C-alpha positions in Angstrom: 20.1 -9.4 -7.2 18.3 -8.0 -4.1 14.9 -6.3 -4.2 16.3 -2.8 -3.9 18.7 -3.3 -6.9 15.9 -5.0 -8.9 13.6 -2.0 -8.4 16.4 0.4 -9.3 17.2 -1.5 -12.5 13.5 -1.7 -13.6 13.1 2.0 -13.0 16.3 2.7 -14.9 15.1 0.6 -17.8 11.6 2.3 -17.9 13.2 5.7 -17.8 15.6 5.0 -20.6 13.0 3.3 -22.8 10.2 5.8 -22.3 11.9 9.1 -21.4 9.5 9.3 -18.4 10.3 9.4 -14.7 9.7 6.2 -12.8 8.8 6.3 -9.1 10.3 3.4 -7.2 8.0 1.7 -4.6 9.9 -0.8 -2.5 8.8 -4.5 -2.4 5.8 -4.6 0.0 5.0 -0.9 -0.5 7.0 -0.1 2.6 7.3 3.6 2.3 5.1 6.5 3.2 3.4 6.5 -0.2 2.6 2.8 0.0 1.2 3.2 3.5 -1.1 5.9 2.3 -2.3 3.6 -0.5 -3.3 1.0 2.1 -5.0 3.7 4.2 -7.1 4.7 1.1 -7.7 1.0 0.4 -9.4 0.7 3.8 -11.7 3.6 2.9 -12.7 1.7 -0.3 -13.2 -1.6 1.7 -15.5 0.2 4.1 -17.4 1.9 1.3 -17.9 -1.4 -0.6 -18.9 -3.4 2.4 -20.9 -0.8 4.3 -24.0 -3.0 4.3 -22.1 -6.0 5.7 -20.7 -6.9 9.1 -17.0 -7.7 8.7 -15.2 -9.1 11.7 -11.8 -9.8 10.2 -9.5 -8.6 7.4 -7.0 -11.1 6.3 -3.9 -10.3 4.2 -0.4 -11.5 3.5 2.4 -9.6 5.2 6.2 -9.6 4.6 7.8 -6.2 5.3 5.1 -4.8 7.6 4.0 -2.0 5.2 0.7 -3.6 4.5 -0.1 -4.2 8.2 0.9 -0.7 9.1 -1.3 0.9 6.4 -4.3 -1.3 7.0 -4.1 -0.9 10.8 -3.7 2.9 10.6 -6.5 3.1 8.0 -9.0 1.2 10.2 -7.9 3.1 13.3 -8.4 6.5 11.6 -11.8 5.4 10.1 -13.1 4.6 13.5 -11.8 7.8 15.1 -13.5 9.9 12.4 -16.8 7.9 12.6 -17.0 8.0 16.4 
C-alpha cells in the first residue's frame, strides 16, 4: 500500500469510527497546510532560542515539505525583523 492510500484508509477508518471529519496530511506534510506548520515552527524556534546564537538548523527531509516550510519561515522572519 502506498502512502496516499494508507492516509486515505486511516482517514476513512477514523471517520467511520468517530463520526468526525479527518483531515489528511500527506507523508512529510507536503501540502500548503503542512508548510504553514513549519513556518509557525520557525517562529517558535526563534522565540525559544532568542537568547542564543544558532548557526545551523538540522532536520530530516524526504519530500521537501519540511525544507520548504523551514526555509520560507526563516526567510520571512528575517525580512520582518530587518
